[in-house]
C-alpha positions in Angstrom: 0.0 0.0 0.0 1.3 3.4 -0.9 1.7 5.9 1.8 -0.7 8.8 1.5 1.9 11.3 2.7 5.3 10.6 1.0 8.1 10.9 3.5 10.9 12.1 1.2 10.9 15.9 0.6 13.9 17.7 -0.8 14.5 20.9 1.0 15.3 24.0 -1.1 18.6 24.6 0.6 20.0 21.2 -0.4 18.6 21.1 -3.9 21.0 22.0 -6.7 20.1 24.9 -9.0 18.9 24.1 -12.5 21.7 23.7 -14.9 22.2 26.8 -17.1 22.6 25.1 -20.5 24.1 21.5 -20.3 24.6 21.1 -24.1 27.1 18.2 -23.6 28.7 18.9 -26.9 29.0 15.9 -29.2 29.5 17.6 -32.5 26.9 18.5 -35.1 24.6 15.5 -35.7 24.2 14.8 -39.4 22.4 11.5 -38.9 18.7 10.7 -39.0 16.2 11.4 -36.3 13.2 9.1 -36.1 9.8 10.8 -36.2 7.0 9.2 -34.2 3.3 9.7 -34.4 1.8 10.9 -31.1 -1.6 9.2 -31.0 -3.0 12.3 -29.4 -3.1 13.7 -33.0 -6.1 11.4 -33.4 -7.6 12.2 -30.0 -11.1 13.1 -31.1 -11.3 10.2 -33.5 -9.9 7.7 -31.0 -12.4 8.8 -28.4 -15.2 8.4 -30.9 -14.2 4.7 -31.4 -13.3 4.0 -27.7 -16.1 5.9 -26.0 -18.7 5.9 -28.7 -18.7 9.7 -29.1 -20.7 11.0 -32.0 -20.0 13.6 -34.7 -16.5 12.7 -35.6 -15.1 9.9 -37.8 -13.8 7.1 -35.5 -10.5 5.2 -35.6 -9.3 2.5 -33.3 -5.9 2.4 -31.7 -4.9 -0.6 -33.7 -6.0 1.1 -37.0 -4.2 4.3 -36.0 -1.0 2.3 -35.5 -1.4 0.5 -38.8 -2.0 3.8 -40.6 1.1 5.3 -39.0 3.2 2.5 -40.3 1.7 2.9 -43.8 2.4 6.6 -43.7 6.1 6.0 -43.1 6.4 6.7 -39.4 9.2 4.7 -37.8 7.6 4.8 -34.4 4.4 5.5 -32.5 3.7 7.1 -29.1 0.8 5.3 -27.6 -0.7 7.4 -24.9 -2.4 5.3 -22.3 -5.6 7.2 -22.8 -6.3 4.9 -25.8 -5.8 1.6 -24.0 -8.7 -0.4 -22.4 -9.6 0.6 -18.9 -7.9 3.9 -18.8 -9.6 6.6 -16.7 -8.1 9.9 -15.7 -9.8 9.9 -12.2 -9.8 6.3 -11.1 -7.8 3.1 -11.2 -8.4 0.9 -14.3 -12.0 0.1 -15.0 -11.4 -3.3 -16.6 -9.5 -6.4 -15.3 -5.7 -6.1 -15.3 -5.4 -9.3 -17.3 -7.5 -7.8 -20.2 -5.3 -4.7 -20.2 -2.1 -6.7 -20.2 -3.4 -8.9 -23.0 -4.1 -5.8 -25.1 -0.6 -4.5 -24.3 0.8 -7.8 -25.6 -1.3 -7.4 -28.8 0.0 -3.9 -29.3 3.6 -5.0 -28.8 3.1 -7.9 -31.3 1.5 -5.6 -33.8 4.2 -3.0 -33.8 6.9 -5.7 -34.1 5.0 -7.1 -37.1 4.7 -3.7 -38.7 8.4 -2.9 -38.0 7.6 0.3 -36.0 9.0 1.1 -32.6 7.0 2.3 -29.5 8.7 5.6 -28.5 6.7 6.0 -25.3 3.4 6.3 -23.5 1.9 8.6 -20.9 -0.9 9.3 -18.5 -2.7 12.4 -17.2 -1.9 13.2 -13.6 -1.9 16.2 -11.2 0.9 16.1 -8.6 0.2 19.7 -7.6 -3.3 18.9 -6.4 -3.8 20.1 -2.8 -5.7 17.0 -1.9 -3.3 14.3 -0.5 -5.6 11.4 -1.4 -5.9 12.5 -5.0 -2.2 12.8 -5.3 -1.8 9.3 -3.8 -4.3 8.0 -6.3 -2.4 9.5 -9.2 0.8 7.9 -7.9 -0.9 4.5 -7.9 -2.3 5.2 -11.4 1.1 6.1 -12.8 2.6 3.0 -11.3 -0.1 0.8 -12.8 0.3 2.2 -16.3 4.1 2.0 -15.9 3.5 -1.8 -15.5 1.6 -1.6 -18.8 4.3 0.4 -20.5 6.9 -2.2 -19.5 4.7 -5.0 -20.8 4.0 -3.1 -24.1 7.7 -2.3 -24.6 7.5 1.5 -24.2 10.8 2.9 -22.9 9.4 6.0 -21.2 6.3 7.0 -19.2 5.2 10.6 -19.7 3.9 12.4 -16.6 2.9 16.0 -15.9 3.9 18.2 -12.9 0.3 19.4 -12.3 -2.0 22.2 -12.9 -1.3 25.5 -11.1 -3.4 25.0 -7.9 -5.8 27.5 -6.3 -3.5 27.9 -3.3 -0.5 29.0 -5.4 -0.8 32.5 -4.0 -0.7 31.2 -0.4 2.3 28.8 -0.7 4.2 29.8 -3.9 5.7 27.8 -6.7 8.8 26.5 -4.9 7.0 25.3 -1.7 4.2 23.5 -3.7 6.8 21.9 -6.0 9.0 20.7 -3.1 6.2 19.4 -0.9 3.8 17.9 -3.5 5.3 17.5 -6.9 8.8 16.4 -6.1 7.9 13.6 -3.6 5.4 12.2 -6.1 7.9 12.3 -8.9 10.5 10.6 -6.7 8.1 7.8 -5.9 7.0 7.0 -9.4 10.6 7.4 -10.7 11.9 4.9 -8.2 9.1 2.5 -9.1 9.6 2.9 -12.8 13.3 2.1 -12.4 12.3 -1.4 -11.1 10.4 -2.0 -14.3 13.0 -0.8 -16.8 10.9 2.3 -17.7 12.1 5.9 -17.5 9.9 8.7 -16.3 9.8 11.7 -18.6 8.4 15.0 -17.2 6.5 17.1 -19.8 6.5 20.9 -19.6 2.9 21.8 -20.2 2.3 25.4 -19.4 1.4 24.3 -15.9 3.7 24.1 -12.8 6.4 23.3 -15.4 5.9 26.2 -17.7 9.5 27.3 -18.3 12.8 25.5 -18.8 14.0 26.7 -15.4 11.0 25.3 -13.6 11.2 22.0 -15.5 14.9 21.5 -15.0 14.7 22.5 -11.3 12.1 19.8 -10.7 14.5 17.2 -12.2 17.3 18.5 -10.0 15.2 18.3 -6.9 14.0 14.8 -7.7 17.7 13.8 -8.0 17.4 10.6 -10.0 18.9 9.4 -13.2 15.6 7.7 -14.1 13.8 10.9 -14.8 14.3 13.2 -17.7 12.2 15.6 -19.9 9.8 15.2 -22.7 10.5 18.6 -24.4 7.1 19.9 -25.5 7.9 22.5 -28.2 4.4 24.0 -27.9 4.2 24.6 -24.2 7.0 26.9 -22.9 5.6 30.2 -21.7 5.7 32.6 -18.8 4.4 31.0 -15.6 0.5 31.2 -15.4 0.3 32.7 -18.9 -2.5 31.4 -21.2 -0.2 31.2 -24.3 3.4 31.6 -25.2 2.9 34.6 -27.4 5.7 37.1 -26.9 7.8 34.5 -25.1 11.3 33.5 -26.4 10.5 29.7 -26.4 13.4 28.5 -28.6 16.1 28.9 -25.9 13.8 27.1 -23.4 13.4 24.2 -25.9 17.1 24.1 -26.4 18.0 24.3 -22.7 16.1 21.1 -22.0 17.4 19.1 -25.0 20.4 17.6 -23.2 18.2 16.3 -20.4 15.4 15.0 -22.7 14.5 11.5 -23.8 11.8 12.8 -26.1 11.0 16.0 -27.9 7.4 16.6 -28.9 7.3 18.6 -32.1 4.2 20.8 -32.7 3.1 23.2 -35.4 2.5 26.2 -33.0 5.2 27.0 -30.4 3.0 29.5 -28.6 0.2 26.9 -28.2 -3.3 26.1 -29.4 -5.2 29.0 -30.9 -2.2 31.0 -31.9 -0.9 31.6 -35.4 2.9 31.8 -35.1 4.3 28.7 -37.0 7.2 26.6 -35.7 10.5 27.5 -37.3 11.4 23.9 -38.1 14.9 24.8 -39.5 15.8 26.6 -36.3 14.4 23.9 -34.1 16.3 21.1 -35.9 19.6 23.0 -36.1 19.3 23.5 -32.4 18.7 19.8 -32.0 21.6 18.8 -34.2 23.9 21.2 -32.3 22.9 19.6 -29.0 23.4 16.1 -27.7 19.8 15.0 -28.3 19.5 11.8 -30.3 16.1 10.5 -29.4 12.7 10.1 -31.1 10.7 13.2 -32.2 7.0 12.5 -31.7 4.8 14.7 -33.9 1.6 16.0 -32.3 -1.1 17.9 -34.1 -3.6 19.8 -31.9 -7.0 21.0 -33.1 -9.1 24.1 -32.4 -12.8 24.1 -33.1 -13.7 26.4 -36.0 -10.2 26.3 -37.5 -9.5 24.5 -40.9 -8.9 20.8 -40.5 -10.8 20.4 -37.2 -11.6 16.7 -37.1 -15.3 17.1 -36.5 -15.5 19.0 -39.8 -13.7 16.3 -41.8 -15.2 13.2 -43.5 -12.4 11.0 -42.3 -9.7 11.1 -39.6 -7.1 13.9 -40.3 -4.7 11.7 -42.3 -3.9 14.4 -44.9 -3.1 17.0 -42.2 -0.8 14.6 -40.3 0.9 13.5 -43.6 1.4 17.2 -44.6 3.0 18.0 -41.3 5.3 14.9 -41.5 6.3 16.0 -44.9 7.3 19.4 -43.6 9.3 17.8 -40.8 11.0 15.3 -43.1 12.0 18.1 -45.4 13.4 20.3 -42.6 15.3 17.3 -41.2 16.9 16.6 -44.6 17.8 20.3 -45.2 19.5 20.6 -41.8 21.7 17.5 -42.1 24.7 19.2 -43.7 27.0 20.9 -41.1 26.2 24.6 -41.1 29.9 25.7 -41.5 30.1 23.6 -44.6 27.0 25.2 -45.9 28.5 28.6 -45.4 31.8 27.6 -47.1 29.7 26.4 -50.1 27.9 29.7 -50.2 31.1 31.6 -50.3 32.5 29.3 -53.0 29.4 29.8 -55.1 29.2 33.6 -54.6 32.9 33.9 -55.5 32.3 31.9 -58.7 29.5 34.2 -59.7 31.6 37.3 -59.0 29.5 38.4 -56.0 32.5 38.1 -53.6 36.0 39.1 -54.6 39.2 40.4 -53.1 40.8 39.7 -49.7 37.5 39.3 -48.0 37.0 35.9 -49.5 40.0 34.4 -47.8 39.3 36.2 -44.6 35.8 34.8 -44.4 37.1 31.3 -45.0 39.7 31.8 -42.2 37.1 33.1 -39.7 34.8 30.2 -40.6 37.6 27.7 -40.0 38.3 29.2 -36.6 34.7 29.1 -35.6 34.3 25.6 -36.8 37.4 24.5 -35.0 36.3 26.1 -31.7 33.0 24.3 -32.0 34.6 20.9 -32.7 36.8 21.5 -29.6 33.8 22.1 -27.4 34.5 25.8 -27.1 31.1 27.3 -28.2 31.7 30.7 -26.6 34.8 31.2 -28.7 33.0 29.9 -31.8 30.2 32.4 -31.2 32.8 35.2 -31.0 34.3 34.2 -34.4 30.8 34.0 -35.9 30.2 37.6 -34.8 33.4 38.5 -36.5 32.1 36.9 -39.6 29.0 39.1 -39.6 31.0 42.2 -38.9 33.3 41.3 -41.8 30.4 40.8 -44.2 28.9 44.1 -43.1 32.2 45.9 -43.8 34.3 44.0 -46.4 36.9 46.8 -46.8 37.7 49.0 -49.8 39.8 46.4 -51.7 37.1 43.8 -51.7 33.9 43.5 -53.7 30.7 42.3 -52.0 27.4 42.4 -53.8 24.2 43.1 -52.0 23.0 39.6 -52.8 26.1 38.2 -51.2 25.7 40.3 -48.1 22.1 39.3 -47.7 22.7 35.6 -48.2 25.7 35.3 -45.9 24.2 37.5 -43.2 20.9 35.6 -43.2 22.7 32.2 -43.1 25.2 33.2 -40.3 22.6 35.0 -38.3 20.4 31.9 -38.3 23.4 29.8 -37.2 24.4 32.3 -34.5 20.8 32.3 -33.2 20.9 28.5 -32.8 24.3 28.6 -31.1 22.9 31.1 -28.6 19.8 29.0 -28.2 21.8 25.9 -27.3 25.0 27.3 -25.6 23.8 30.7 -24.3 25.2 34.2 -24.9 23.9 37.5 -26.0 22.5 38.1 -29.5 24.7 39.2 -32.4 26.0 42.8 -32.3 24.9 44.5 -35.5 27.5 47.2 -35.3 30.1 46.8 -38.2 33.6 46.3 -37.0 36.6 48.3 -38.3 39.1 45.6 -37.3 39.1 41.8 -37.3 39.1 39.6 -34.2 42.9 40.0 -33.9 42.7 43.8 -34.1 44.0 44.1 -37.6 42.4 46.8 -39.8 39.8 45.5 -42.3 41.2 45.9 -45.8 
């Protein structure tokens, strides 16, 4: 029997601060990431099949997995919501043997189809002021962790919890340390005995920012918990959306401590209209140490185009279109960015858009920046990248630099510098043209 009041609470004074930006440099990753279909993309359709809800084309969990395989997804993320007996507020509503039997069927099906299971997850609220409800959620997470192990899912996604009504009375740190952290410690320890890892998803709740999310991990203090990096849910604490928030650095800060990254279309959240910059996102990923799955999740808002209730079939076309965008961006970001810039200079020199001493100087600066990056010195690489931008802005009187060349190289290097500062930290680029190079020599 689980204790209703967990005994282990990490005091603030002994908890390490959240890491600033643990990029764990491994070099630019030019390999292949594996997209996974997050089953929540079919949420309305799956609930129509499972719960008999009307007004939306149904699809079963099995058929959704089969479709994902046929659409070219190498993996699926099978949230426990779509397994028999799942209930958000109670323990399972059908016999355990039936649930485990279904998990066996799912495992066999995915093996037959040649797709991996990238993870699963439950809904929970570890910030709930009610001790009994938190205890129930701990039991629920542990039960569905058993199912995850049976199904072959490597990670179990959990949430921190909704911002409770008493947040003004106790504050974020106290509620996190006394409610959320003990619950996370308990389910993390249990999952370790099952060979499953707990992944905490930032969700605009008590884990709204990278700092909050990473601080929770530090306070839990276990190697068996990491992050599912939700690219659509970083925002100011207690904000309704992420509009106006610089979410890319938060996404990048959590990459090194993530075992999954959930890619969404809208980084500011549902109902907003700012699209995800997939090139920036994937360059950030490739600069970091992240090498895991990338589940794709599409969310729907009533009244907007593509809403599943307004479609004659499940949103196959919408999911396929997003996967195509992701696949394209992944392919276009595989080449190392410094090599891309070298190729740009070579092409521009061949067309006469770059001529004179500046050509060799830009090659030299690129080589230095690339070398610092390969030697795990990102700060020095960033300094050389700023030199590159200054040199492009002021090529010197003995060099020729067309407007086309300036625009192309500035755009490319600025994008790379932005990703470096996302992942490794540092101030944005200084737009002021330099009169000397990084060694203090006059620009010619």
